[in-house]
N, CA, C and O atoms as a GROMACS GRO file, in nm:
protein
  644
    1MET      N    1  13.584  15.033   5.895
    1MET     CA    2  13.487  14.936   5.942
    1MET      C    3  13.544  14.849   6.053
    1MET      O    4  13.484  14.749   6.089
    2ASP      N    5  13.658  14.885   6.105
    2ASP     CA    6  13.716  14.800   6.209
    2ASP      C    7  13.636  14.800   6.338
    2ASP      O    8  13.630  14.698   6.407
    3LYS      N    9  13.574  14.914   6.372
    3LYS     CA   10  13.493  14.921   6.493
    3LYS      C   11  13.357  14.981   6.460
    3LYS      O   12  13.346  15.081   6.390
    4ILE      N   13  13.255  14.915   6.513
    4ILE     CA   14  13.117  14.959   6.490
    4ILE      C   15  13.054  14.979   6.627
    4ILE      O   16  13.069  14.895   6.716
    5ARG      N   17  12.982  15.089   6.643
    5ARG     CA   18  12.908  15.115   6.767
    5ARG      C   19  12.762  15.131   6.734
    5ARG      O   20  12.726  15.190   6.633
    6GLY      N   21  12.678  15.076   6.821
    6GLY     CA   22  12.535  15.094   6.798
    6GLY      C   23  12.451  15.051   6.916
    6GLY      O   24  12.497  14.980   7.005
    7LYS      N   25  12.329  15.096   6.913
    7LYS     CA   26  12.229  15.063   7.014
    7LYS      C   27  12.174  14.924   6.985
    7LYS      O   28  12.156  14.885   6.870
    8VAL      N   29  12.148  14.849   7.092
    8VAL     CA   30  12.103  14.710   7.081
    8VAL      C   31  11.950  14.701   7.069
    8VAL      O   32  11.876  14.767   7.140
    9TRP      N   33  11.908  14.616   6.974
    9TRP     CA   34  11.770  14.571   6.962
    9TRP      C   35  11.773  14.420   6.979
    9TRP      O   36  11.836  14.351   6.899
   10ARG      N   37  11.706  14.367   7.082
   10ARG     CA   38  11.714  14.224   7.119
   10ARG      C   39  11.609  14.138   7.050
   10ARG      O   40  11.494  14.179   7.033
   11PHE      N   41  11.652  14.019   7.013
   11PHE     CA   42  11.564  13.915   6.960
   11PHE      C   43  11.606  13.782   7.020
   11PHE      O   44  11.717  13.769   7.072
   12GLY      N   45  11.519  13.685   7.012
   12GLY     CA   46  11.548  13.551   7.065
   12GLY      C   47  11.604  13.459   6.958
   12GLY      O   48  11.673  13.502   6.866
   13ASP      N   49  11.572  13.332   6.972
   13ASP     CA   50  11.618  13.228   6.881
   13ASP      C   51  11.523  13.216   6.761
   13ASP      O   52  11.406  13.254   6.768
   14HIS      N   53  11.576  13.161   6.653
   14HIS     CA   54  11.499  13.121   6.534
   14HIS      C   55  11.417  13.235   6.472
   14HIS      O   56  11.300  13.216   6.439
   15VAL      N   57  11.478  13.350   6.456
   15VAL     CA   58  11.414  13.461   6.385
   15VAL      C   59  11.425  13.430   6.236
   15VAL      O   60  11.535  13.425   6.181
   16ASP      N   61  11.310  13.408   6.172
   16ASP     CA   62  11.317  13.368   6.031
   16ASP      C   63  11.304  13.488   5.938
   16ASP      O   64  11.267  13.598   5.979
   17THR      N   65  11.335  13.463   5.812
   17THR     CA   66  11.340  13.572   5.715
   17THR      C   67  11.202  13.634   5.691
   17THR      O   68  11.193  13.751   5.655
   18ASP      N   69  11.095  13.558   5.711
   18ASP     CA   70  10.960  13.615   5.697
   18ASP      C   71  10.926  13.706   5.814
   18ASP      O   72  10.840  13.794   5.801
   19GLN      N   73  10.990  13.688   5.929
   19GLN     CA   74  10.974  13.782   6.039
   19GLN      C   75  11.052  13.910   6.009
   19GLN      O   76  11.006  14.020   6.041
   20ILE      N   77  11.168  13.895   5.948
   20ILE     CA   78  11.250  14.012   5.915
   20ILE      C   79  11.179  14.099   5.812
   20ILE      O   80  11.164  14.219   5.832
   21ILE      N   81  11.135  14.039   5.702
   21ILE     CA   82  11.061  14.111   5.598
   21ILE      C   83  10.954  14.017   5.544
   21ILE      O   84  10.986  13.918   5.478
   22PRO      N   85  10.827  14.047   5.571
   22PRO     CA   86  10.718  13.958   5.527
   22PRO      C   87  10.717  13.939   5.376
   22PRO      O   88  10.738  14.033   5.300
   23ALA      N   89  10.691  13.816   5.334
   23ALA     CA   90  10.694  13.781   5.191
   23ALA      C   91  10.599  13.868   5.109
   23ALA      O   92  10.631  13.902   4.995
   24GLU      N   93  10.484  13.903   5.164
   24GLU     CA   94  10.388  13.981   5.085
   24GLU      C   95  10.436  14.124   5.058
   24GLU      O   96  10.378  14.193   4.975
   25ARG      N   97  10.540  14.167   5.127
   25ARG     CA   98  10.596  14.302   5.104
   25ARG      C   99  10.701  14.303   4.994
   25ARG      O  100  10.751  14.409   4.956
   26LEU      N  101  10.735  14.186   4.942
   26LEU     CA  102  10.842  14.176   4.842
   26LEU      C  103  10.786  14.190   4.701
   26LEU      O  104  10.794  14.099   4.619
   27VAL      N  105  10.731  14.306   4.676
   27VAL     CA  106  10.682  14.340   4.542
   27VAL      C  107  10.767  14.454   4.488
   27VAL      O  108  10.830  14.527   4.565
   28ALA      N  109  10.769  14.469   4.358
   28ALA     CA  110  10.860  14.563   4.293
   28ALA      C  111  10.854  14.704   4.350
   28ALA      O  112  10.958  14.767   4.369
   29GLU      N  113  10.735  14.753   4.379
   29GLU     CA  114  10.726  14.892   4.426
   29GLU      C  115  10.780  14.910   4.568
   29GLU      O  116  10.800  15.024   4.611
   30ASN      N  117  10.806  14.803   4.641
   30ASN     CA  118  10.858  14.813   4.778
   30ASN      C  119  11.010  14.792   4.787
   30ASN      O  120  11.067  14.814   4.894
   31LEU      N  121  11.074  14.753   4.680
   31LEU     CA  122  11.215  14.715   4.690
   31LEU      C  123  11.306  14.828   4.737
   31LEU      O  124  11.409  14.802   4.798
   32GLY      N  125  11.270  14.951   4.710
   32GLY     CA  126  11.351  15.064   4.755
   32GLY      C  127  11.315  15.114   4.894
   32GLY      O  128  11.381  15.203   4.947
   33CYS      N  129  11.211  15.056   4.953
   33CYS     CA  130  11.167  15.102   5.085
   33CYS      C  131  11.129  14.986   5.177
   33CYS      O  132  11.038  14.997   5.258
   34MET      N  133  11.200  14.874   5.162
   34MET     CA  134  11.170  14.757   5.245
   34MET      C  135  11.190  14.784   5.394
   34MET      O  136  11.131  14.718   5.479
   35ASP      N  137  11.274  14.883   5.424
   35ASP     CA  138  11.301  14.916   5.564
   35ASP      C  139  11.174  14.954   5.640
   35ASP      O  140  11.168  14.939   5.762
   36ARG      N  141  11.073  15.002   5.571
   36ARG     CA  142  10.947  15.039   5.638
   36ARG      C  143  10.870  14.919   5.690
   36ARG      O  144  10.779  14.935   5.772
   37PHE      N  145  10.905  14.799   5.643
   37PHE     CA  146  10.827  14.680   5.677
   37PHE      C  147  10.903  14.579   5.763
   37PHE      O  148  10.850  14.472   5.793
   38ILE      N  149  11.026  14.611   5.804
   38ILE     CA  150  11.102  14.512   5.880
   38ILE      C  151  11.031  14.481   6.012
   38ILE      O  152  10.984  14.570   6.082
   39PHE      N  153  11.026  14.355   6.042
   39PHE     CA  154  10.970  14.302   6.167
   39PHE      C  155  10.826  14.347   6.192
   39PHE      O  156  10.781  14.347   6.307
   40GLU      N  157  10.752  14.386   6.088
   40GLU     CA  158  10.619  14.444   6.110
   40GLU      C  159  10.521  14.347   6.174
   40GLU      O  160  10.426  14.391   6.238
   41LYS      N  161  10.541  14.217   6.158
   41LYS     CA  162  10.446  14.121   6.217
   41LYS      C  163  10.484  14.082   6.360
   41LYS      O  164  10.400  14.031   6.434
   42VAL      N  165  10.608  14.105   6.400
   42VAL     CA  166  10.650  14.066   6.534
   42VAL      C  167  10.684  14.186   6.624
   42VAL      O  168  10.665  14.179   6.745
   43ARG      N  169  10.733  14.294   6.565
   43ARG     CA  170  10.766  14.417   6.639
   43ARG      C  171  10.743  14.537   6.548
   43ARG      O  172  10.839  14.597   6.499
   44PRO      N  173  10.617  14.572   6.524
   44PRO     CA  174  10.587  14.675   6.424
   44PRO      C  175  10.646  14.813   6.455
   44PRO      O  176  10.664  14.894   6.364
   45GLU      N  177  10.677  14.840   6.580
   45GLU     CA  178  10.734  14.971   6.616
   45GLU      C  179  10.880  14.985   6.574
   45GLU      O  180  10.933  15.096   6.570
   46LEU      N  181  10.943  14.874   6.543
   46LEU     CA  182  11.087  14.875   6.519
   46LEU      C  183  11.128  14.951   6.392
   46LEU      O  184  11.230  15.020   6.392
   47ALA      N  185  11.050  14.939   6.286
   47ALA     CA  186  11.088  15.003   6.160
   47ALA      C  187  11.112  15.153   6.177
   47ALA      O  188  11.203  15.208   6.116
   48GLY      N  189  11.032  15.218   6.258
   48GLY     CA  190  11.049  15.360   6.278
   48GLY      C  191  11.146  15.395   6.390
   48GLY      O  192  11.181  15.512   6.407
   49ALA      N  193  11.189  15.296   6.466
   49ALA     CA  194  11.273  15.323   6.582
   49ALA      C  195  11.421  15.295   6.559
   49ALA      O  196  11.507  15.357   6.623
   50ILE      N  197  11.453  15.202   6.470
   50ILE     CA  198  11.593  15.168   6.445
   50ILE      C  199  11.664  15.288   6.384
   50ILE      O  200  11.613  15.351   6.291
   51GLY      N  201  11.781  15.318   6.438
   51GLY     CA  202  11.860  15.430   6.387
   51GLY      C  203  11.981  15.381   6.310
   51GLY      O  204  12.020  15.265   6.321
   52ASP      N  205  12.040  15.469   6.233
   52ASP     CA  206  12.161  15.433   6.159
   52ASP      C  207  12.268  15.385   6.254
   52ASP      O  208  12.300  15.451   6.353
   53GLY      N  209  12.325  15.269   6.223
   53GLY     CA  210  12.433  15.214   6.302
   53GLY      C  211  12.388  15.120   6.412
   53GLY      O  212  12.472  15.058   6.477
   54ASP      N  213  12.257  15.107   6.434
   54ASP     CA  214  12.209  15.019   6.541
   54ASP      C  215  12.245  14.874   6.513
   54ASP      O  216  12.273  14.835   6.399
   55ILE      N  217  12.243  14.794   6.620
   55ILE     CA  218  12.286  14.655   6.614
   55ILE      C  219  12.173  14.565   6.662
   55ILE      O  220  12.111  14.591   6.765
   56ILE      N  221  12.148  14.460   6.587
   56ILE     CA  222  12.053  14.358   6.631
   56ILE      C  223  12.131  14.251   6.705
   56ILE      O  224  12.234  14.203   6.658
   57LEU      N  225  12.081  14.214   6.821
   57LEU     CA  226  12.142  14.108   6.904
   57LEU      C  227  12.040  13.997   6.917
   57LEU      O  228  11.927  14.020   6.959
   58ALA      N  229  12.081  13.875   6.881
   58ALA     CA  230  11.986  13.764   6.879
   58ALA      C  231  12.050  13.637   6.934
   58ALA      O  232  12.169  13.632   6.964
   59GLY      N  233  11.967  13.536   6.945
   59GLY     CA  234  12.010  13.405   6.994
   59GLY      C  235  12.057  13.317   6.880
   59GLY      O  236  12.139  13.357   6.797
   60LYS      N  237  12.005  13.194   6.878
   60LYS     CA  238  12.049  13.093   6.783
   60LYS      C  239  11.967  13.099   6.654
   60LYS      O  240  11.849  13.135   6.655
   61ASN      N  241  12.032  13.064   6.543
   61ASN     CA  242  11.967  13.038   6.415
   61ASN      C  243  11.898  13.162   6.357
   61ASN      O  244  11.790  13.151   6.299
   62PHE      N  245  11.959  13.278   6.372
   62PHE     CA  246  11.901  13.400   6.315
   62PHE      C  247  11.903  13.390   6.163
   62PHE      O  248  12.003  13.349   6.104
   63GLY      N  249  11.792  13.426   6.099
   63GLY     CA  250  11.784  13.427   5.953
   63GLY      C  251  11.743  13.295   5.892
   63GLY      O  252  11.763  13.273   5.772
   64CYS      N  253  11.686  13.205   5.972
   64CYS     CA  254  11.640  13.078   5.917
   64CYS      C  255  11.522  13.103   5.824
   64CYS      O  256  11.468  13.214   5.821
   65GLY      N  257  11.482  13.005   5.750
   65GLY     CA  258  11.368  13.020   5.660
   65GLY      C  259  11.413  13.028   5.516
   65GLY      O  260  11.506  12.959   5.475
   66SER      N  261  11.347  13.113   5.439
   66SER     CA  262  11.374  13.120   5.296
   66SER      C  263  11.511  13.178   5.268
   66SER      O  264  11.574  13.239   5.354
   67SER      N  265  11.555  13.159   5.146
   67SER     CA  266  11.691  13.202   5.108
   67SER      C  267  11.693  13.339   5.040
   67SER      O  268  11.795  13.376   4.982
   68ARG      N  269  11.586  13.413   5.046
   68ARG     CA  270  11.582  13.544   4.980
   68ARG      C  271  11.686  13.639   5.041
   68ARG      O  272  11.704  13.643   5.163
   69GLU      N  273  11.754  13.714   4.956
   69GLU     CA  274  11.848  13.813   5.008
   69GLU      C  275  11.779  13.943   5.045
   69GLU      O  276  11.845  14.038   5.088
   70HIS      N  277  11.648  13.950   5.030
   70HIS     CA  278  11.574  14.069   5.069
   70HIS      C  279  11.585  14.094   5.220
   70HIS      O  280  11.584  14.210   5.263
   71ALA      N  281  11.596  13.989   5.298
   71ALA     CA  282  11.602  14.006   5.443
   71ALA      C  283  11.725  14.089   5.485
   71ALA      O  284  11.708  14.190   5.553
   72PRO      N  285  11.846  14.050   5.447
   72PRO     CA  286  11.958  14.137   5.484
   72PRO      C  287  11.955  14.273   5.415
   72PRO      O  288  11.998  14.372   5.475
   73ARG      N  289  11.906  14.280   5.293
   73ARG     CA  290  11.897  14.410   5.224
   73ARG      C  291  11.802  14.505   5.299
   73ARG      O  292  11.831  14.624   5.311
   74SER      N  293  11.691  14.453   5.348
   74SER     CA  294  11.596  14.539   5.421
   74SER      C  295  11.658  14.591   5.550
   74SER      O  296  11.631  14.704   5.590
   75LEU      N  297  11.740  14.509   5.616
   75LEU     CA  298  11.806  14.553   5.739
   75LEU      C  299  11.910  14.661   5.710
   75LEU      O  300  11.925  14.756   5.787
   76ILE      N  301  11.982  14.647   5.599
   76ILE     CA  302  12.076  14.751   5.558
   76ILE      C  303  12.001  14.881   5.530
   76ILE      O  304  12.044  14.988   5.573
   77GLN      N  305  11.890  14.871   5.457
   77GLN     CA  306  11.811  14.991   5.427
   77GLN      C  307  11.764  15.060   5.556
   77GLN      O  308  11.756  15.183   5.561
   78ALA      N  309  11.736  14.982   5.659
   78ALA     CA  310  11.688  15.038   5.786
   78ALA      C  311  11.800  15.104   5.866
   78ALA      O  312  11.774  15.177   5.961
   79GLY      N  313  11.926  15.077   5.828
   79GLY     CA  314  12.037  15.138   5.898
   79GLY      C  315  12.111  15.045   5.993
   79GLY      O  316  12.205  15.087   6.060
   80VAL      N  317  12.070  14.918   5.998
   80VAL     CA  318  12.138  14.822   6.085
   80VAL      C  319  12.282  14.807   6.038
   80VAL      O  320  12.308  14.782   5.920
   81SER      N  321  12.377  14.822   6.132
   81SER     CA  322  12.518  14.813   6.096
   81SER      C  323  12.574  14.672   6.113
   81SER      O  324  12.674  14.636   6.050
   82CYS      N  325  12.509  14.594   6.199
   82CYS     CA  326  12.567  14.464   6.234
   82CYS      C  327  12.460  14.381   6.305
   82CYS      O  328  12.372  14.434   6.373
   83ILE      N  329  12.469  14.251   6.288
   83ILE     CA  330  12.387  14.159   6.367
   83ILE      C  331  12.483  14.069   6.443
   83ILE      O  332  12.571  14.006   6.385
   84VAL      N  333  12.464  14.064   6.574
   84VAL     CA  334  12.541  13.976   6.660
   84VAL      C  335  12.445  13.869   6.709
   84VAL      O  336  12.342  13.901   6.769
   85ALA      N  337  12.478  13.743   6.684
   85ALA     CA  338  12.391  13.634   6.726
   85ALA      C  339  12.476  13.513   6.764
   85ALA      O  340  12.592  13.501   6.725
   86GLU      N  341  12.415  13.424   6.842
   86GLU     CA  342  12.486  13.301   6.879
   86GLU      C  343  12.516  13.217   6.756
   86GLU      O  344  12.623  13.156   6.746
   87SER      N  345  12.421  13.213   6.661
   87SER     CA  346  12.444  13.143   6.535
   87SER      C  347  12.348  13.197   6.430
   87SER      O  348  12.246  13.259   6.461
   88PHE      N  349  12.384  13.172   6.304
   88PHE     CA  350  12.305  13.218   6.190
   88PHE      C  351  12.272  13.100   6.101
   88PHE      O  352  12.348  13.004   6.093
   89ALA      N  353  12.157  13.109   6.034
   89ALA     CA  354  12.128  13.014   5.927
   89ALA      C  355  12.232  13.038   5.818
   89ALA      O  356  12.264  13.152   5.786
   90ARG      N  357  12.285  12.931   5.763
   90ARG     CA  358  12.399  12.941   5.670
   90ARG      C  359  12.367  13.022   5.545
   90ARG      O  360  12.451  13.102   5.501
   91ILE      N  361  12.249  13.005   5.486
   91ILE     CA  362  12.219  13.081   5.364
   91ILE      C  363  12.206  13.229   5.397
   91ILE      O  364  12.253  13.314   5.321
   92PHE      N  365  12.142  13.262   5.509
   92PHE     CA  366  12.131  13.402   5.551
   92PHE      C  367  12.271  13.460   5.574
   92PHE      O  368  12.298  13.574   5.537
   93PHE      N  369  12.358  13.382   5.635
   93PHE     CA  370  12.495  13.426   5.662
   93PHE      C  371  12.563  13.466   5.532
   93PHE      O  372  12.621  13.574   5.521
   94ARG      N  373  12.557  13.378   5.434
   94ARG     CA  374  12.624  13.404   5.306
   94ARG      C  375  12.559  13.520   5.232
   94ARG      O  376  12.629  13.606   5.177
   95ASN      N  377  12.426  13.523   5.229
   95ASN     CA  378  12.357  13.635   5.163
   95ASN      C  379  12.394  13.767   5.227
   95ASN      O  380  12.412  13.867   5.157
   96SER      N  381  12.405  13.770   5.358
   96SER     CA  382  12.436  13.895   5.428
   96SER      C  383  12.573  13.946   5.390
   96SER      O  384  12.589  14.064   5.358
   97LEU      N  385  12.673  13.859   5.393
   97LEU     CA  386  12.807  13.902   5.353
   97LEU      C  387  12.807  13.947   5.207
   97LEU      O  388  12.874  14.044   5.172
   98ASN      N  389  12.732  13.876   5.123
   98ASN     CA  390  12.728  13.911   4.980
   98ASN      C  391  12.668  14.048   4.954
   98ASN      O  392  12.700  14.111   4.853
   99VAL      N  393  12.579  14.095   5.043
   99VAL     CA  394  12.519  14.228   5.023
   99VAL      C  395  12.581  14.333   5.115
   99VAL      O  396  12.540  14.449   5.113
  100GLY      N  397  12.680  14.293   5.195
  100GLY     CA  398  12.753  14.390   5.276
  100GLY      C  399  12.702  14.410   5.418
  100GLY      O  400  12.732  14.513   5.479
  101LEU      N  401  12.626  14.316   5.471
  101LEU     CA  402  12.579  14.326   5.609
  101LEU      C  403  12.670  14.243   5.698
  101LEU      O  404  12.687  14.123   5.677
  102LEU      N  405  12.729  14.306   5.797
  102LEU     CA  406  12.821  14.238   5.887
  102LEU      C  407  12.746  14.152   5.987
  102LEU      O  408  12.652  14.198   6.052
  103LEU      N  409  12.787  14.027   5.999
  103LEU     CA  410  12.733  13.935   6.098
  103LEU      C  411  12.845  13.887   6.188
  103LEU      O  412  12.956  13.860   6.141
  104VAL      N  413  12.816  13.877   6.317
  104VAL     CA  414  12.916  13.830   6.414
  104VAL      C  415  12.853  13.719   6.496
  104VAL      O  416  12.751  13.739   6.560
  105GLU      N  417  12.915  13.601   6.493
  105GLU     CA  418  12.868  13.490   6.575
  105GLU      C  419  12.936  13.497   6.710
  105GLU      O  420  13.056  13.472   6.724
  106CYS      N  421  12.856  13.531   6.811
  106CYS     CA  422  12.909  13.548   6.945
  106CYS      C  423  12.792  13.557   7.042
  106CYS      O  424  12.695  13.629   7.017
  107LYS      N  425  12.800  13.487   7.152
  107LYS     CA  426  12.698  13.498   7.256
  107LYS      C  427  12.735  13.618   7.342
  107LYS      O  428  12.841  13.622   7.405
  108VAL      N  429  12.645  13.717   7.345
  108VAL     CA  430  12.670  13.843   7.413
  108VAL      C  431  12.559  13.869   7.514
  108VAL      O  432  12.440  13.850   7.485
  109ASP      N  433  12.598  13.913   7.631
  109ASP     CA  434  12.504  13.950   7.735
  109ASP      C  435  12.480  14.101   7.726
  109ASP      O  436  12.568  14.181   7.759
  110ALA      N  437  12.360  14.138   7.681
  110ALA     CA  438  12.326  14.280   7.669
  110ALA      C  439  12.174  14.294   7.670
  110ALA      O  440  12.101  14.206   7.624
  111ALA      N  441  12.129  14.404   7.723
  111ALA     CA  442  11.986  14.435   7.725
  111ALA      C  443  11.952  14.526   7.608
  111ALA      O  444  12.038  14.594   7.553
  112GLU      N  445  11.825  14.526   7.572
  112GLU     CA  446  11.782  14.618   7.468
  112GLU      C  447  11.811  14.760   7.514
  112GLU      O  448  11.781  14.799   7.627
  113GLY      N  449  11.869  14.837   7.424
  113GLY     CA  450  11.904  14.974   7.456
  113GLY      C  451  12.049  14.993   7.496
  113GLY      O  452  12.100  15.105   7.492
  114ASP      N  453  12.116  14.883   7.537
  114ASP     CA  454  12.259  14.893   7.567
  114ASP      C  455  12.334  14.936   7.441
  114ASP      O  456  12.283  14.924   7.330
  115GLU      N  457  12.454  14.988   7.460
  115GLU     CA  458  12.538  15.024   7.346
  115GLU      C  459  12.651  14.922   7.335
  115GLU      O  460  12.721  14.894   7.433
  116LEU      N  461  12.668  14.868   7.214
  116LEU     CA  462  12.776  14.774   7.186
  116LEU      C  463  12.878  14.837   7.095
  116LEU      O  464  12.848  14.924   7.014
  117GLU      N  465  13.002  14.792   7.113
  117GLU     CA  466  13.108  14.824   7.018
  117GLU      C  467  13.163  14.691   6.969
  117GLU      O  468  13.205  14.607   7.048
  118VAL      N  469  13.162  14.674   6.838
  118VAL     CA  470  13.213  14.552   6.775
  118VAL      C  471  13.346  14.585   6.710
  118VAL      O  472  13.353  14.668   6.619
  119ASP      N  473  13.452  14.519   6.757
  119ASP     CA  474  13.585  14.534   6.700
  119ASP      C  475  13.606  14.417   6.605
  119ASP      O  476  13.643  14.308   6.646
  120VAL      N  477  13.582  14.442   6.478
  120VAL     CA  478  13.581  14.336   6.378
  120VAL      C  479  13.718  14.272   6.361
  120VAL      O  480  13.729  14.150   6.356
  121SER      N  481  13.822  14.353   6.353
  121SER     CA  482  13.956  14.297   6.333
  121SER      C  483  14.013  14.238   6.462
  121SER      O  484  14.098  14.148   6.456
  122GLY      N  485  13.969  14.286   6.577
  122GLY     CA  486  14.018  14.235   6.705
  122GLY      C  487  13.938  14.120   6.761
  122GLY      O  488  13.982  14.054   6.856
  123GLY      N  489  13.820  14.092   6.704
  123GLY     CA  490  13.739  13.981   6.750
  123GLY      C  491  13.677  14.002   6.887
  123GLY      O  492  13.670  13.908   6.967
  124GLU      N  493  13.631  14.125   6.915
  124GLU     CA  494  13.570  14.154   7.045
  124GLU      C  495  13.440  14.230   7.029
  124GLU      O  496  13.425  14.316   6.942
  125VAL      N  497  13.346  14.196   7.115
  125VAL     CA  498  13.224  14.275   7.130
  125VAL      C  499  13.228  14.329   7.272
  125VAL      O  500  13.240  14.254   7.369
  126ARG      N  501  13.218  14.461   7.282
  126ARG     CA  502  13.218  14.524   7.415
  126ARG      C  503  13.081  14.582   7.442
  126ARG      O  504  13.026  14.657   7.361
  127ASN      N  505  13.026  14.547   7.558
  127ASN     CA  506  12.902  14.610   7.601
  127ASN      C  507  12.944  14.735   7.677
  127ASN      O  508  12.991  14.727   7.790
  128LEU      N  509  12.927  14.850   7.614
  128LEU     CA  510  12.972  14.975   7.675
  128LEU      C  511  12.883  15.016   7.791
  128LEU      O  512  12.921  15.103   7.870
  129SER      N  513  12.766  14.956   7.802
  129SER     CA  514  12.675  14.986   7.913
  129SER      C  515  12.711  14.907   8.039
  129SER      O  516  12.705  14.960   8.149
  130SER      N  517  12.749  14.780   8.022
  130SER     CA  518  12.782  14.696   8.138
  130SER      C  519  12.932  14.674   8.156
  130SER      O  520  12.975  14.619   8.257
  131HIS      N  521  13.011  14.718   8.057
  131HIS     CA  522  13.158  14.704   8.059
  131HIS      C  523  13.203  14.559   8.052
  131HIS      O  524  13.310  14.525   8.101
  132LYS      N  525  13.121  14.472   7.990
  132LYS     CA  526  13.160  14.332   7.969
  132LYS      C  527  13.215  14.318   7.828
  132LYS      O  528  13.175  14.391   7.738
  133THR      N  529  13.306  14.223   7.811
  133THR     CA  530  13.368  14.198   7.681
  133THR      C  531  13.348  14.052   7.642
  133THR      O  532  13.354  13.962   7.726
  134PHE      N  533  13.324  14.029   7.513
  134PHE     CA  534  13.298  13.896   7.460
  134PHE      C  535  13.387  13.875   7.337
  134PHE      O  536  13.412  13.969   7.262
  135GLN      N  537  13.434  13.754   7.318
  135GLN     CA  538  13.528  13.723   7.210
  135GLN      C  539  13.461  13.645   7.098
  135GLN      O  540  13.370  13.565   7.121
  136PHE      N  541  13.507  13.669   6.976
  136PHE     CA  542  13.468  13.589   6.860
  136PHE      C  543  13.588  13.580   6.766
  136PHE      O  544  13.676  13.665   6.771
  137PRO      N  545  13.592  13.477   6.681
  137PRO     CA  546  13.703  13.467   6.586
  137PRO      C  547  13.698  13.583   6.488
  137PRO      O  548  13.597  13.600   6.419
  138PRO      N  549  13.803  13.664   6.480
  138PRO     CA  550  13.800  13.779   6.388
  138PRO      C  551  13.790  13.733   6.243
  138PRO      O  552  13.841  13.627   6.206
  139TYR      N  553  13.725  13.815   6.162
  139TYR     CA  554  13.716  13.785   6.020
  139TYR      C  555  13.850  13.810   5.954
  139TYR      O  556  13.924  13.900   5.995
  140PRO      N  557  13.883  13.731   5.851
  140PRO     CA  558  14.003  13.761   5.774
  140PRO      C  559  13.985  13.892   5.697
  140PRO      O  560  13.872  13.938   5.677
  141GLU      N  561  14.093  13.950   5.656
  141GLU     CA  562  14.090  14.080   5.591
  141GLU      C  563  14.003  14.082   5.466
  141GLU      O  564  13.934  14.181   5.442
  142PHE      N  565  14.004  13.975   5.387
  142PHE     CA  566  13.926  13.977   5.263
  142PHE      C  567  13.775  13.982   5.291
  142PHE      O  568  13.701  14.040   5.212
  143ILE      N  569  13.729  13.924   5.401
  143ILE     CA  570  13.587  13.932   5.437
  143ILE      C  571  13.555  14.073   5.489
  143ILE      O  572  13.452  14.131   5.454
  144ARG      N  573  13.642  14.128   5.571
  144ARG     CA  574  13.621  14.266   5.620
  144ARG      C  575  13.614  14.362   5.503
  144ARG      O  576  13.532  14.454   5.501
  145ASP      N  577  13.701  14.342   5.405
  145ASP     CA  578  13.704  14.426   5.286
  145ASP      C  579  13.575  14.410   5.205
  145ASP      O  580  13.519  14.509   5.157
  146LEU      N  581  13.528  14.287   5.190
  146LEU     CA  582  13.404  14.260   5.117
  146LEU      C  583  13.287  14.334   5.179
  146LEU      O  584  13.209  14.398   5.107
  147VAL      N  585  13.272  14.327   5.310
  147VAL     CA  586  13.162  14.394   5.380
  147VAL      C  587  13.180  14.546   5.373
  147VAL      O  588  13.083  14.618   5.349
  148ALA      N  589  13.301  14.594   5.393
  148ALA     CA  590  13.327  14.738   5.391
  148ALA      C  591  13.293  14.801   5.256
  148ALA      O  592  13.251  14.916   5.249
  149LYS      N  593  13.311  14.725   5.150
  149LYS     CA  594  13.284  14.777   5.016
  149LYS      C  595  13.138  14.764   4.976
  149LYS      O  596  13.099  14.807   4.867
  150GLY      N  597  13.056  14.705   5.062
  150GLY     CA  598  12.914  14.695   5.033
  150GLY      C  599  12.870  14.564   4.974
  150GLY      O  600  12.760  14.553   4.921
  151GLY      N  601  12.955  14.462   4.982
  151GLY     CA  602  12.918  14.330   4.934
  151GLY      C  603  12.991  14.289   4.808
  151GLY      O  604  13.076  14.362   4.756
  152LEU      N  605  12.957  14.171   4.762
  152LEU     CA  606  13.029  14.107   4.652
  152LEU      C  607  13.019  14.186   4.521
  152LEU      O  608  13.121  14.211   4.456
  153MET      N  609  12.898  14.224   4.481
  153MET     CA  610  12.883  14.294   4.353
  153MET      C  611  12.953  14.430   4.356
  153MET      O  612  13.016  14.470   4.258
  154ALA      N  613  12.942  14.501   4.467
  154ALA     CA  614  13.009  14.632   4.479
  154ALA      C  615  13.161  14.614   4.471
  154ALA      O  616  13.230  14.696   4.409
  155LYS      N  617  13.211  14.509   4.533
  155LYS     CA  618  13.355  14.482   4.530
  155LYS      C  619  13.401  14.449   4.388
  155LYS      O  620  13.505  14.498   4.343
  156ILE      N  621  13.325  14.367   4.318
  156ILE     CA  622  13.360  14.331   4.180
  156ILE      C  623  13.358  14.455   4.091
  156ILE      O  624  13.449  14.475   4.010
  157LYS      N  625  13.254  14.538   4.104
  157LYS     CA  626  13.246  14.659   4.023
  157LYS      C  627  13.364  14.752   4.049
  157LYS      O  628  13.420  14.811   3.956
  158GLU      N  629  13.402  14.764   4.176
  158GLU     CA  630  13.517  14.849   4.210
  158GLU      C  631  13.645  14.796   4.148
  158GLU      O  632  13.728  14.873   4.099
  159GLU      N  633  13.662  14.666   4.150
  159GLU     CA  634  13.785  14.606   4.095
  159GLU      C  635  13.791  14.616   3.943
  159GLU      O  636  13.900  14.610   3.886
  160GLN      N  637  13.676  14.630   3.878
  160GLN     CA  638  13.673  14.640   3.732
  160GLN      C  639  13.699  14.782   3.684
  160GLN      O  640  13.719  14.803   3.564
  161ARG      N  641  13.699  14.879   3.773
  161ARG     CA  642  13.724  15.019   3.733
  161ARG      C  643  13.867  15.043   3.703
  161ARG      O  644  13.904  15.155   3.667
   0.00000   0.00000   0.00000
């Protein structure tokens, strides 16, 4: 998990959790297929277009709103490998790490469709399309390990074996 590559999907500031996964979709029969409903009210084409390993690039305060962990879980189900944003809502940040979704706080210049490479241990985001590089504080090893293992519960289960 040291390096992640993916196609960029762009968003602006203040993307809230109800935009990520609408509250009315959070019923028991949808929990295994939440990926079909991501961003359906703001970008309905996205659910069918995001590919495994793709990266969401956003502005400030990504994940604001409710504290449900369904939002990061739905993005994982859709195949999103990482979200790079200028800043994250704190509860969304913690929920994401707890379920194994990598978040990187970094202001990155990239267009939708560009390819990014995120070097988690080196603290760099490279725009492979424009050849620009951006820096962020690298995560400590225990956080990289937590995300690589699929989140907190997966890590605990593995350690109990």
